[in-house]
C-alpha angles and dihedrals in degrees: 000000000000115000115218107244102175138034118271092215130051115231132177113223116235092213120062088210095049097129095050090046092052095046092048092049092048090051090056093056107103090189092062090050090048093056095039095245121162128199100231103171137011127181129164104291095359136083139177126201124184129197128182121225117270125175091230090062095059140095126228095290094051095254123128105278117253090236091055092048090049092049092053095045092046090055095044092051091040093054091046087058094041090056089069098045125110122260114273093033134105135200133247128182109230102172142000141167120206129192118200106216104179139358109285093234106157152108093241135030118209119194119192126188129188136177119246096179129002113201131174094264108003125052122190117208141175124217131192133187127206133184124209121208126169090344094307119118121210125190101227106169144014128196139189114203141185118210130191122218108226098212115207092009112099121187115281 
């Protein structure tokens, strides 16, 4: 399976310091630290987060837990959207739907988010999760998400 490595759409960021803003916000997320997630790539309207397998992130069959997958994909898609937001704004997920496509049996989870449409207040994104095991990549989840731009309310 081919892993998407670049955005399908071209977007111009509204903040000249978009990359620094995204990386700083990600670093403040205790949940990402807790699950061992790392922001590995960010481009305008696109984000990749990687997380190595740990037994404490699994469900009863030893696969990555659906809640952990959802957490990583929510953040990847959220930061893809945040990368296009104006200065002095922050991001909030307001809705998403995730489909689990295959057991997340792997040594590495890769969550990728990309913007479909970036509006002034609402941003629509897509997120996908992949697991890699013994060199084989499996698409294990897909998400559609709505984000809200919190104008005038930067991250704490």
